[in-house]
SENUFI-805004 format. One record per residue (C-alpha): residue number from 1; residue in one letter; chain; x, y, z. Coordinates in steps of 0.2 Angstrom, whole numbers. Layout:
<nodes>
<i = NUM aa = a ch = A xx = X yy = Y zz = Z> .
...
</nodes>
This chain:
<nodes>
<i = 1 aa = m ch = A xx = 50 yy = 55 zz = 306> .
<i = 2 aa = e ch = A xx = 39 yy = 64 zz = 291> .
<i = 3 aa = k ch = A xx = 23 yy = 65 zz = 290> .
<i = 4 aa = a ch = A xx = 13 yy = 51 zz = 279> .
<i = 5 aa = r ch = A xx = 9 yy = 58 zz = 262> .
<i = 6 aa = y ch = A xx = -7 yy = 48 zz = 260> .
<i = 7 aa = n ch = A xx = -15 yy = 32 zz = 268> .
<i = 8 aa = d ch = A xx = -6 yy = 17 zz = 259> .
<i = 9 aa = y ch = A xx = -12 yy = -1 zz = 257> .
<i = 10 aa = g ch = A xx = 4 yy = -10 zz = 264> .
<i = 11 aa = s ch = A xx = 0 yy = 2 zz = 280> .
<i = 12 aa = f ch = A xx = -18 yy = -2 zz = 281> .
<i = 13 aa = l ch = A xx = -14 yy = -22 zz = 280> .
<i = 14 aa = q ch = A xx = 1 yy = -22 zz = 295> .
<i = 15 aa = q ch = A xx = -16 yy = -16 zz = 304> .
<i = 16 aa = h ch = A xx = -23 yy = -32 zz = 300> .
<i = 17 aa = f ch = A xx = -11 yy = -43 zz = 299> .
<i = 18 aa = a ch = A xx = 7 yy = -49 zz = 310> .
<i = 19 aa = g ch = A xx = 18 yy = -49 zz = 293> .
<i = 20 aa = k ch = A xx = 20 yy = -50 zz = 276> .
<i = 21 aa = v ch = A xx = 5 yy = -54 zz = 267> .
<i = 22 aa = q ch = A xx = 3 yy = -55 zz = 246> .
<i = 23 aa = k ch = A xx = -11 yy = -55 zz = 234> .
<i = 24 aa = i ch = A xx = -12 yy = -68 zz = 223> .
<i = 25 aa = s ch = A xx = -26 yy = -66 zz = 207> .
<i = 26 aa = i ch = A xx = -37 yy = -78 zz = 201> .
<i = 27 aa = n ch = A xx = -45 yy = -82 zz = 186> .
<i = 28 aa = g ch = A xx = -60 yy = -90 zz = 193> .
<i = 29 aa = g ch = A xx = -68 yy = -95 zz = 177> .
<i = 30 aa = f ch = A xx = -84 yy = -79 zz = 177> .
<i = 31 aa = t ch = A xx = -89 yy = -71 zz = 162> .
<i = 32 aa = c ch = A xx = -100 yy = -53 zz = 163> .
<i = 33 aa = p ch = A xx = -115 yy = -48 zz = 161> .
<i = 34 aa = n ch = A xx = -113 yy = -35 zz = 151> .
<i = 35 aa = r ch = A xx = -103 yy = -44 zz = 138> .
<i = 36 aa = d ch = A xx = -114 yy = -61 zz = 137> .
<i = 37 aa = g ch = A xx = -131 yy = -50 zz = 133> .
<i = 38 aa = t ch = A xx = -139 yy = -49 zz = 151> .
<i = 39 aa = v ch = A xx = -131 yy = -30 zz = 152> .
<i = 40 aa = g ch = A xx = -123 yy = -25 zz = 135> .
<i = 41 aa = h ch = A xx = -112 yy = -35 zz = 122> .
<i = 42 aa = g ch = A xx = -94 yy = -33 zz = 120> .
<i = 43 aa = g ch = A xx = -88 yy = -27 zz = 137> .
<i = 44 aa = c ch = A xx = -80 yy = -13 zz = 141> .
<i = 45 aa = t ch = A xx = -76 yy = 0 zz = 127> .
<i = 46 aa = f ch = A xx = -60 yy = 0 zz = 139> .
<i = 47 aa = c ch = A xx = -57 yy = -18 zz = 145> .
<i = 48 aa = n ch = A xx = -45 yy = -33 zz = 140> .
<i = 49 aa = n ch = A xx = -45 yy = -43 zz = 154> .
<i = 50 aa = q ch = A xx = -29 yy = -52 zz = 150> .
<i = 51 aa = t ch = A xx = -20 yy = -36 zz = 155> .
<i = 52 aa = f ch = A xx = -24 yy = -41 zz = 175> .
<i = 53 aa = n ch = A xx = -17 yy = -57 zz = 172> .
<i = 54 aa = p ch = A xx = -2 yy = -64 zz = 178> .
<i = 55 aa = d ch = A xx = 2 yy = -81 zz = 168> .
<i = 56 aa = y ch = A xx = -3 yy = -93 zz = 183> .
<i = 57 aa = c ch = A xx = -20 yy = -85 zz = 184> .
<i = 58 aa = r ch = A xx = -27 yy = -97 zz = 170> .
<i = 59 aa = s ch = A xx = -45 yy = -102 zz = 170> .
<i = 60 aa = e ch = A xx = -42 yy = -118 zz = 163> .
<i = 61 aa = l ch = A xx = -30 yy = -122 zz = 181> .
<i = 62 aa = s ch = A xx = -44 yy = -122 zz = 199> .
<i = 63 aa = v ch = A xx = -45 yy = -110 zz = 210> .
<i = 64 aa = t ch = A xx = -34 yy = -121 zz = 223> .
<i = 65 aa = a ch = A xx = -22 yy = -123 zz = 208> .
<i = 66 aa = q ch = A xx = -18 yy = -106 zz = 203> .
<i = 67 aa = l ch = A xx = -15 yy = -101 zz = 223> .
<i = 68 aa = q ch = A xx = -4 yy = -115 zz = 223> .
<i = 69 aa = e ch = A xx = 5 yy = -107 zz = 211> .
<i = 70 aa = g ch = A xx = 6 yy = -92 zz = 215> .
<i = 71 aa = i ch = A xx = 12 yy = -97 zz = 232> .
<i = 72 aa = r ch = A xx = 28 yy = -107 zz = 226> .
<i = 73 aa = f ch = A xx = 30 yy = -91 zz = 216> .
<i = 74 aa = f ch = A xx = 33 yy = -78 zz = 230> .
<i = 75 aa = g ch = A xx = 35 yy = -93 zz = 244> .
<i = 76 aa = r ch = A xx = 52 yy = -95 zz = 236> .
<i = 77 aa = k ch = A xx = 57 yy = -77 zz = 244> .
<i = 78 aa = y ch = A xx = 46 yy = -76 zz = 257> .
<i = 79 aa = p ch = A xx = 44 yy = -93 zz = 265> .
<i = 80 aa = a ch = A xx = 33 yy = -85 zz = 280> .
<i = 81 aa = m ch = A xx = 22 yy = -76 zz = 268> .
<i = 82 aa = r ch = A xx = 2 yy = -75 zz = 271> .
<i = 83 aa = y ch = A xx = -11 yy = -72 zz = 255> .
<i = 84 aa = l ch = A xx = -24 yy = -67 zz = 249> .
<i = 85 aa = a ch = A xx = -34 yy = -75 zz = 236> .
<i = 86 aa = y ch = A xx = -39 yy = -60 zz = 223> .
<i = 87 aa = f ch = A xx = -53 yy = -65 zz = 213> .
<i = 88 aa = q ch = A xx = -50 yy = -52 zz = 199> .
<i = 89 aa = a ch = A xx = -55 yy = -56 zz = 179> .
<i = 90 aa = y ch = A xx = -70 yy = -51 zz = 175> .
<i = 91 aa = t ch = A xx = -86 yy = -51 zz = 186> .
<i = 92 aa = s ch = A xx = -81 yy = -63 zz = 202> .
<i = 93 aa = t ch = A xx = -98 yy = -62 zz = 208> .
<i = 94 aa = y ch = A xx = -109 yy = -67 zz = 193> .
<i = 95 aa = d ch = A xx = -113 yy = -87 zz = 193> .
<i = 96 aa = d ch = A xx = -125 yy = -96 zz = 202> .
<i = 97 aa = l ch = A xx = -124 yy = -93 zz = 221> .
<i = 98 aa = p ch = A xx = -119 yy = -110 zz = 226> .
<i = 99 aa = q ch = A xx = -104 yy = -109 zz = 211> .
<i = 100 aa = l ch = A xx = -98 yy = -94 zz = 220> .
<i = 101 aa = i ch = A xx = -97 yy = -98 zz = 240> .
<i = 102 aa = a ch = A xx = -90 yy = -115 zz = 232> .
<i = 103 aa = r ch = A xx = -76 yy = -105 zz = 224> .
<i = 104 aa = y ch = A xx = -74 yy = -93 zz = 238> .
<i = 105 aa = e ch = A xx = -74 yy = -107 zz = 251> .
<i = 106 aa = e ch = A xx = -60 yy = -118 zz = 240> .
<i = 107 aa = a ch = A xx = -49 yy = -100 zz = 239> .
<i = 108 aa = l ch = A xx = -51 yy = -101 zz = 257> .
<i = 109 aa = a ch = A xx = -47 yy = -118 zz = 260> .
<i = 110 aa = v ch = A xx = -29 yy = -118 zz = 254> .
<i = 111 aa = d ch = A xx = -15 yy = -116 zz = 266> .
<i = 112 aa = g ch = A xx = -8 yy = -99 zz = 271> .
<i = 113 aa = v ch = A xx = -22 yy = -89 zz = 262> .
<i = 114 aa = v ch = A xx = -30 yy = -77 zz = 277> .
<i = 115 aa = g ch = A xx = -44 yy = -70 zz = 264> .
<i = 116 aa = i ch = A xx = -53 yy = -67 zz = 249> .
<i = 117 aa = i ch = A xx = -52 yy = -50 zz = 237> .
<i = 118 aa = i ch = A xx = -66 yy = -50 zz = 226> .
<i = 119 aa = g ch = A xx = -66 yy = -39 zz = 211> .
<i = 120 aa = t ch = A xx = -86 yy = -35 zz = 205> .
<i = 121 aa = r ch = A xx = -96 yy = -23 zz = 195> .
<i = 122 aa = p ch = A xx = -110 yy = -14 zz = 205> .
<i = 123 aa = d ch = A xx = -127 yy = -21 zz = 198> .
<i = 124 aa = c ch = A xx = -118 yy = -39 zz = 202> .
<i = 125 aa = m ch = A xx = -122 yy = -40 zz = 220> .
<i = 126 aa = p ch = A xx = -136 yy = -48 zz = 223> .
<i = 127 aa = p ch = A xx = -146 yy = -49 zz = 242> .
<i = 128 aa = a ch = A xx = -141 yy = -67 zz = 244> .
<i = 129 aa = l ch = A xx = -123 yy = -65 zz = 241> .
<i = 130 aa = l ch = A xx = -120 yy = -50 zz = 253> .
<i = 131 aa = d ch = A xx = -125 yy = -59 zz = 266> .
<i = 132 aa = y ch = A xx = -115 yy = -74 zz = 262> .
<i = 133 aa = l ch = A xx = -99 yy = -61 zz = 262> .
<i = 134 aa = s ch = A xx = -107 yy = -53 zz = 278> .
<i = 135 aa = q ch = A xx = -105 yy = -69 zz = 288> .
<i = 136 aa = q ch = A xx = -89 yy = -74 zz = 281> .
<i = 137 aa = a ch = A xx = -81 yy = -58 zz = 290> .
<i = 138 aa = q ch = A xx = -86 yy = -59 zz = 304> .
<i = 139 aa = r ch = A xx = -74 yy = -75 zz = 303> .
<i = 140 aa = t ch = A xx = -61 yy = -69 zz = 291> .
<i = 141 aa = f ch = A xx = -53 yy = -54 zz = 280> .
<i = 142 aa = v ch = A xx = -64 yy = -49 zz = 263> .
<i = 143 aa = t ch = A xx = -63 yy = -34 zz = 251> .
<i = 144 aa = v ch = A xx = -76 yy = -32 zz = 238> .
<i = 145 aa = e ch = A xx = -68 yy = -22 zz = 226> .
<i = 146 aa = y ch = A xx = -84 yy = -11 zz = 212> .
<i = 147 aa = g ch = A xx = -78 yy = -3 zz = 196> .
<i = 148 aa = v ch = A xx = -84 yy = 11 zz = 197> .
<i = 149 aa = e ch = A xx = -73 yy = 18 zz = 183> .
<i = 150 aa = s ch = A xx = -80 yy = 36 zz = 184> .
<i = 151 aa = t ch = A xx = -95 yy = 46 zz = 195> .
<i = 152 aa = l ch = A xx = -104 yy = 54 zz = 179> .
<i = 153 aa = d ch = A xx = -117 yy = 45 zz = 169> .
<i = 154 aa = s ch = A xx = -112 yy = 52 zz = 153> .
<i = 155 aa = t ch = A xx = -95 yy = 47 zz = 153> .
<i = 156 aa = l ch = A xx = -100 yy = 27 zz = 161> .
<i = 157 aa = q ch = A xx = -113 yy = 26 zz = 145> .
<i = 158 aa = r ch = A xx = -99 yy = 32 zz = 133> .
<i = 159 aa = i ch = A xx = -87 yy = 17 zz = 137> .
<i = 160 aa = n ch = A xx = -103 yy = 5 zz = 136> .
<i = 161 aa = r ch = A xx = -103 yy = 1 zz = 157> .
<i = 162 aa = g ch = A xx = -119 yy = -3 zz = 156> .
<i = 163 aa = h ch = A xx = -124 yy = 4 zz = 174> .
<i = 164 aa = d ch = A xx = -125 yy = 21 zz = 180> .
<i = 165 aa = y ch = A xx = -117 yy = 30 zz = 196> .
<i = 166 aa = a ch = A xx = -133 yy = 28 zz = 206> .
<i = 167 aa = c ch = A xx = -127 yy = 8 zz = 205> .
<i = 168 aa = a ch = A xx = -113 yy = 11 zz = 211> .
<i = 169 aa = v ch = A xx = -118 yy = 24 zz = 226> .
<i = 170 aa = d ch = A xx = -130 yy = 9 zz = 232> .
<i = 171 aa = a ch = A xx = -118 yy = -8 zz = 230> .
<i = 172 aa = i ch = A xx = -105 yy = 1 zz = 239> .
<i = 173 aa = t ch = A xx = -117 yy = 8 zz = 255> .
<i = 174 aa = r ch = A xx = -124 yy = -10 zz = 255> .
<i = 175 aa = t ch = A xx = -108 yy = -16 zz = 256> .
<i = 176 aa = a ch = A xx = -99 yy = -8 zz = 270> .
<i = 177 aa = k ch = A xx = -116 yy = -8 zz = 280> .
<i = 178 aa = a ch = A xx = -114 yy = -27 zz = 280> .
<i = 179 aa = g ch = A xx = -96 yy = -24 zz = 288> .
<i = 180 aa = i ch = A xx = -89 yy = -29 zz = 275> .
<i = 181 aa = t ch = A xx = -69 yy = -18 zz = 268> .
<i = 182 aa = t ch = A xx = -77 yy = -10 zz = 252> .
<i = 183 aa = g ch = A xx = -66 yy = -3 zz = 237> .
<i = 184 aa = a ch = A xx = -68 yy = 8 zz = 222> .
<i = 185 aa = h ch = A xx = -56 yy = 6 zz = 203> .
<i = 186 aa = l ch = A xx = -59 yy = 24 zz = 198> .
<i = 187 aa = i ch = A xx = -49 yy = 28 zz = 178> .
<i = 188 aa = l ch = A xx = -41 yy = 46 zz = 179> .
<i = 189 aa = g ch = A xx = -43 yy = 53 zz = 160> .
<i = 190 aa = l ch = A xx = -58 yy = 43 zz = 151> .
<i = 191 aa = p ch = A xx = -63 yy = 51 zz = 134> .
<i = 192 aa = g ch = A xx = -72 yy = 67 zz = 137> .
<i = 193 aa = e ch = A xx = -68 yy = 70 zz = 155> .
<i = 194 aa = s ch = A xx = -60 yy = 89 zz = 159> .
<i = 195 aa = h ch = A xx = -47 yy = 88 zz = 174> .
<i = 196 aa = e ch = A xx = -61 yy = 98 zz = 185> .
<i = 197 aa = d ch = A xx = -74 yy = 82 zz = 181> .
<i = 198 aa = m ch = A xx = -59 yy = 70 zz = 187> .
<i = 199 aa = l ch = A xx = -56 yy = 81 zz = 202> .
<i = 200 aa = s ch = A xx = -76 yy = 80 zz = 207> .
<i = 201 aa = h ch = A xx = -75 yy = 60 zz = 209> .
<i = 202 aa = a ch = A xx = -65 yy = 64 zz = 223> .
<i = 203 aa = t ch = A xx = -79 yy = 74 zz = 232> .
<i = 204 aa = r ch = A xx = -92 yy = 63 zz = 226> .
<i = 205 aa = l ch = A xx = -82 yy = 47 zz = 230> .
<i = 206 aa = s ch = A xx = -76 yy = 54 zz = 247> .
<i = 207 aa = q ch = A xx = -95 yy = 55 zz = 251> .
<i = 208 aa = l ch = A xx = -98 yy = 36 zz = 252> .
<i = 209 aa = p ch = A xx = -93 yy = 25 zz = 267> .
<i = 210 aa = l ch = A xx = -79 yy = 18 zz = 254> .
<i = 211 aa = h ch = A xx = -63 yy = 11 zz = 264> .
<i = 212 aa = t ch = A xx = -49 yy = 10 zz = 250> .
<i = 213 aa = i ch = A xx = -50 yy = 15 zz = 231> .
<i = 214 aa = k ch = A xx = -36 yy = 12 zz = 217> .
<i = 215 aa = l ch = A xx = -34 yy = 22 zz = 204> .
<i = 216 aa = h ch = A xx = -28 yy = 19 zz = 188> .
<i = 217 aa = q ch = A xx = -23 yy = 28 zz = 172> .
<i = 218 aa = l ch = A xx = -32 yy = 28 zz = 154> .
<i = 219 aa = q ch = A xx = -23 yy = 15 zz = 147> .
<i = 220 aa = l ch = A xx = -25 yy = 12 zz = 129> .
<i = 221 aa = i ch = A xx = -26 yy = -9 zz = 126> .
<i = 222 aa = r ch = A xx = -23 yy = -16 zz = 110> .
<i = 223 aa = g ch = A xx = -41 yy = -27 zz = 107> .
<i = 224 aa = t ch = A xx = -51 yy = -16 zz = 117> .
<i = 225 aa = v ch = A xx = -65 yy = -5 zz = 107> .
<i = 226 aa = m ch = A xx = -57 yy = 12 zz = 118> .
<i = 227 aa = g ch = A xx = -41 yy = 6 zz = 109> .
<i = 228 aa = n ch = A xx = -45 yy = 5 zz = 91> .
<i = 229 aa = e ch = A xx = -54 yy = 21 zz = 91> .
<i = 230 aa = y ch = A xx = -38 yy = 31 zz = 99> .
<i = 231 aa = l ch = A xx = -29 yy = 23 zz = 82> .
<i = 232 aa = a ch = A xx = -42 yy = 27 zz = 70> .
<i = 233 aa = h ch = A xx = -44 yy = 46 zz = 78> .
<i = 234 aa = p ch = A xx = -27 yy = 49 zz = 90> .
<i = 235 aa = g ch = A xx = -35 yy = 66 zz = 94> .
<i = 236 aa = h ch = A xx = -52 yy = 62 zz = 102> .
<i = 237 aa = f ch = A xx = -41 yy = 56 zz = 115> .
<i = 238 aa = t ch = A xx = -28 yy = 67 zz = 128> .
<i = 239 aa = i ch = A xx = -15 yy = 56 zz = 132> .
<i = 240 aa = p ch = A xx = -5 yy = 65 zz = 149> .
<i = 241 aa = d ch = A xx = 15 yy = 63 zz = 150> .
<i = 242 aa = i ch = A xx = 21 yy = 55 zz = 168> .
<i = 243 aa = d ch = A xx = 24 yy = 71 zz = 177> .
<i = 244 aa = t ch = A xx = 5 yy = 81 zz = 171> .
<i = 245 aa = y ch = A xx = -1 yy = 65 zz = 177> .
<i = 246 aa = i ch = A xx = 7 yy = 64 zz = 193> .
<i = 247 aa = d ch = A xx = 1 yy = 83 zz = 197> .
<i = 248 aa = r ch = A xx = -18 yy = 75 zz = 192> .
<i = 249 aa = a ch = A xx = -17 yy = 62 zz = 205> .
<i = 250 aa = i ch = A xx = -8 yy = 72 zz = 217> .
<i = 251 aa = d ch = A xx = -24 yy = 85 zz = 215> .
<i = 252 aa = f ch = A xx = -38 yy = 70 zz = 215> .
<i = 253 aa = a ch = A xx = -29 yy = 66 zz = 233> .
<i = 254 aa = e ch = A xx = -28 yy = 83 zz = 242> .
<i = 255 aa = l ch = A xx = -48 yy = 83 zz = 239> .
<i = 256 aa = l ch = A xx = -50 yy = 65 zz = 243> .
<i = 257 aa = r ch = A xx = -57 yy = 60 zz = 262> .
<i = 258 aa = p ch = A xx = -39 yy = 56 zz = 270> .
<i = 259 aa = d ch = A xx = -44 yy = 38 zz = 280> .
<i = 260 aa = i ch = A xx = -47 yy = 32 zz = 261> .
<i = 261 aa = v ch = A xx = -31 yy = 19 zz = 260> .
<i = 262 aa = i ch = A xx = -25 yy = 23 zz = 241> .
<i = 263 aa = e ch = A xx = -19 yy = 5 zz = 236> .
<i = 264 aa = r ch = A xx = -10 yy = 13 zz = 222> .
<i = 265 aa = f ch = A xx = -12 yy = 28 zz = 209> .
<i = 266 aa = v ch = A xx = -5 yy = 20 zz = 191> .
<i = 267 aa = s ch = A xx = -9 yy = 0 zz = 185> .
<i = 268 aa = q ch = A xx = 4 yy = -7 zz = 172> .
<i = 269 aa = s ch = A xx = -1 yy = -17 zz = 156> .
<i = 270 aa = p ch = A xx = 9 yy = -29 zz = 148> .
<i = 271 aa = a ch = A xx = 19 yy = -19 zz = 133> .
<i = 272 aa = e ch = A xx = 13 yy = -33 zz = 121> .
<i = 273 aa = l ch = A xx = -4 yy = -25 zz = 124> .
<i = 274 aa = l ch = A xx = -2 yy = -8 zz = 129> .
<i = 275 aa = i ch = A xx = -4 yy = 9 zz = 114> .
<i = 276 aa = a ch = A xx = -3 yy = 21 zz = 124> .
<i = 277 aa = p ch = A xx = 2 yy = 30 zz = 137> .
<i = 278 aa = h ch = A xx = 21 yy = 24 zz = 138> .
<i = 279 aa = w ch = A xx = 30 yy = 30 zz = 151> .
<i = 280 aa = g ch = A xx = 43 yy = 17 zz = 155> .
<i = 281 aa = v ch = A xx = 43 yy = 17 zz = 174> .
<i = 282 aa = k ch = A xx = 36 yy = 2 zz = 188> .
<i = 283 aa = n ch = A xx = 24 yy = 4 zz = 197> .
<i = 284 aa = h ch = A xx = 35 yy = 7 zz = 215> .
<i = 285 aa = e ch = A xx = 45 yy = 17 zz = 205> .
<i = 286 aa = f ch = A xx = 31 yy = 28 zz = 199> .
<i = 287 aa = t ch = A xx = 28 yy = 31 zz = 218> .
<i = 288 aa = a ch = A xx = 43 yy = 38 zz = 224> .
<i = 289 aa = r ch = A xx = 42 yy = 50 zz = 210> .
<i = 290 aa = l ch = A xx = 25 yy = 55 zz = 218> .
<i = 291 aa = l ch = A xx = 28 yy = 54 zz = 235> .
<i = 292 aa = r ch = A xx = 42 yy = 67 zz = 229> .
<i = 293 aa = r ch = A xx = 32 yy = 78 zz = 219> .
<i = 294 aa = m ch = A xx = 22 yy = 80 zz = 233> .
<i = 295 aa = r ch = A xx = 35 yy = 85 zz = 246> .
<i = 296 aa = e ch = A xx = 40 yy = 99 zz = 233> .
<i = 297 aa = r ch = A xx = 20 yy = 105 zz = 235> .
<i = 298 aa = d ch = A xx = 21 yy = 99 zz = 254> .
<i = 299 aa = t ch = A xx = 6 yy = 94 zz = 249> .
<i = 300 aa = f ch = A xx = -4 yy = 78 zz = 257> .
<i = 301 aa = q ch = A xx = -21 yy = 67 zz = 255> .
<i = 302 aa = g ch = A xx = -36 yy = 77 zz = 263> .
<i = 303 aa = a ch = A xx = -25 yy = 92 zz = 261> .
<i = 304 aa = k ch = A xx = -41 yy = 99 zz = 253> .
<i = 305 aa = w ch = A xx = -55 yy = 89 zz = 259> .
<i = 306 aa = i ch = A xx = -70 yy = 98 zz = 267> .
<i = 307 aa = e ch = A xx = -79 yy = 87 zz = 281> .
<i = 308 aa = p ch = A xx = -99 yy = 88 zz = 275> .
<i = 309 aa = q ch = A xx = -106 yy = 98 zz = 287> .
<i = 310 aa = q ch = A xx = -120 yy = 87 zz = 299> .
</nodes>
C-alpha cells in the first residue's frame, strides 16, 4: 500500500466520525469589520463573498432553513450522511455574543448536524466567545478557521487586510490552547510575493499550533479591487499555469509540519466571476494531478520540514 503523500482532510474526519460527513455552508448574515468602518472600508482587495456561497447559502434564509436545504441536496444520494454547519460568509464571529451563540446553537439543533466550523478573522475572537467555543468543543466537533492569507505584514498591508501577522499568531495560539481545532487559510501567489516568500509561509505556520490549513491559488474576481487592478495593469501580476502552481503547492507541502491537515490546495470560483486563472479543472482533478506529480518527484508533506530544537 502506497504511503499517503499528504495529511488529507478526509482521513482527518474519519478519525472523528464513523461514516460520511459533509460540510454545509451557511451565510449567517454577518458583515466584516474591514467593511463597516471598524477596521476599514472596502474589505480585502481580493474579496468577493459571492465566490464562496452555494445556491442554498442565502442570508435571507434562517440558519435552520439553509441547513435543511443543504441536507435535502446531499441527503438524496447519501441518506445516512451527517453534517457540519460551516459558517463561511464574511466574518462569522463578528456580532454581539448572544446573537452569535443563538446562531451556532440553532445550527447544532438541526437534526443530522454533528458540529460547527466557523470562518473568521484573527482580530475577531474576543475572550468571552473563545470561552463559549471551548465549552462547546468538549461536547461536539468545533473548528475555527482563521483567514491568515500571508505571514508577511507588507503583503497584508497591500491587500488591505486590516491586521498584521502577529494578530494571527495570537488568535491561533489562544484558540488551540482553548482545546479547539484550529485552522488557517493561506493564499499562494499574492502580488509582490516571491516563490521564496510563499515557501516561508509554510515554515512560519508550522511553528504555530495549527491543526488544519487550506491553501488557495490567487483568484482574480470581478467586482474586487484586485480584479480591477489586474484588468488595468495585468503586468503587476504573475499568474502561474496549473503545473507551475502544482509544483509550488508541493514545495510548500514539503516544508509544512507533517501532522497539519491540508484540507485543500485550490479553490473554485464561479466561472462568471473569475477573471483569472482559467485552468478548467475541478478540485478532485487538480488533486489527482498533484498526487501524480508528488509520485514523480517521490516526495511527501514534511519531506523538508525541520523540527525545531527544544
